N, C-alpha and C positions, 0 to 999 in steps of 0.2 A: 322196701329196698334199703339195705344198710349202706351207709355213707362210703364205707371202704370198698364196696363192690361197684360203685358207680364208674370209676375209670376203666375197669376191665370190661364191664358190660357195654359201655359206650364204644370203646375201641373195637371190641370183638363184634358187637352187634352191627355197627356201621360197616365194618369190613365185609361181614357175611351178607348183609342186606345188599350192599353194592355188588357183590359177586353174583347174587341171585338175579338182580336187575339186569346185569350185563349179559346174562345168559338167555334172557327172555326172547330175544330175536336172533338166536344163534343160527348161523347158516348151516348147510348140510355138512360142510367140511369140519367145522367146529363140533357139531353134534356127533359126527362119526368118530372124531378123535376122542372126545370125552367118553362116549359110549364104549368105544373099543378098549380104552384103558380100564374102565370100571368092569366091563364084562370079562376082561382078561383075569382080573382078580376075583370076581364073583360071577362064575359061569351062569348062574340063575338069571342074570340080566341079559344074556345073549338074545333071548326071544323078544325082548322089548325093542321096538323100532327106535333108532337113534334120536330122532326128533322128539318122540314121546318121552324118552328117557331124560333128555335135557330139559324138557318142559317140566317134568316132575322134579328134577334136581333144582331147577330155578325156583319152583314153588316152595320146596323144602327150605332152601336157603333164605328166601324172602320171609317165610314164616318164622324161622329160627332167628334171623336178624331182628325182626320186629319184636319178638318175644324178649330178646336180650335188651332191647332199647326201651321197652315198656315198663314203667316203674311198678305197676300193680301186678305184674307177673312175678310170683315168688321166686327168689333166687334158687331154691331147690328145684323148682320146675324148669327154670331156664338152664340150670346146671345139668339136670338130667337130659334135657333135649340136646344141649351142646355136647355132652359126654357121648351120647349115642351117635350123633352125627360125626364127631371127630374120631370116635372109635372105628367107624367105617372107613374113614380116610386113612387112619394109621394102619388099619388092616390091609387096605389096598397097597400101601407102601410095603408092608411086610410080605405080601403075597406076590409082589412084582420084582423078580430078581434084578432086572435091568436098572431099577431105581437105587440099588445098593452096590457098594463095592463087593467084589468076590469074597465070600466067606466072612462077611462082616455085617453089622447092623448099621454102619455109617453110610451116608448117602453117596451115590455116584454123582457126577455133575448133573445129569438129568433128574436125579432124585432129590436134589436139595430143596426145591420149592415144595414138594410134597412132604418131605421129612419135617418141615416146619409145622405141619399140622399137629405134631405132637404137642405143640404149645397150646393149641385149641383144646386138646384132650386134657391137658394140665389145668387150664382155666375152668373147663367144665367140671372136672373133679373137685377143684378148689371151691367153686360155688356150691356144689352138692355137699361136700364135707362141712362147709361153713353152715349151711342150712340144717344139716343133721346134728351138728354139735352145739347149735345155739341154744343156750338155756335161758335166754332173756326174753 
């Protein structure tokens, strides 16, 4: 792990790990809401029961958060994982018109929280680029 990647890996990893842990015991209402939003953007998810979807999402978030926090996980691997995960979140934002202002890429009031996932994508890409361009 390179010294300059520690702050972004700690902050991002802790946030994502906490998010995954908080979804572990999701009730039916939360599961239905998260599943509905995801399935609206990615119709292939419609056939997965909401509780099963949230359990899988929780596991993915906990795994990703742990990978970012673990020093021996190479930054390229952590960056690729984060880029893939965040790409899905940004894709959901892009595919859900209610999250954006009409005819715009800018978020509506309800889209602000999800639009911030673009920062996760940027962090993942930065880790990935850093690893791929490191000559040392």
